[in-house]
Residue, then its C-alpha position, 0 to 999 in steps of 0.5 A: m920052601g923052594d922056588a917052584e913050590t913058592r910059584k905053585r903056592l902063588e898060582l893057588l892063591r891067585q886062583e883063590h883070589r879069582d874065585l872069591d872075586a866071582a863069588i862076590a860078583a855073584l853075591t852082589e847080583q842077588v836081590l837080597h844078599d847076606q852083608l856079613q857073608m859079603a864082608r867075610l869074602k871081601k876081607r878074605k880077598l884082601r888077605l889073599r891080595d896081601e899074601i900074593a904081594a908078599i910072595e911076589d916081593n920075595l920072588v923078585p930080587d930088589i934092584i939097587a939103582 
């Protein structure tokens, strides 16, 4: 995967992460919300966060001080 493709993938993951954040917020506002659905959304959001962090680590070169 090239650098441009990686950055595009990173942006798509960030957008999905924001979308999940909005979905979780909307579900939280409901009086009766589905706890199982909430847990699935949060778990997916955490996986995305980890994937985003891994991609960012690969894009930024290590600096040896």
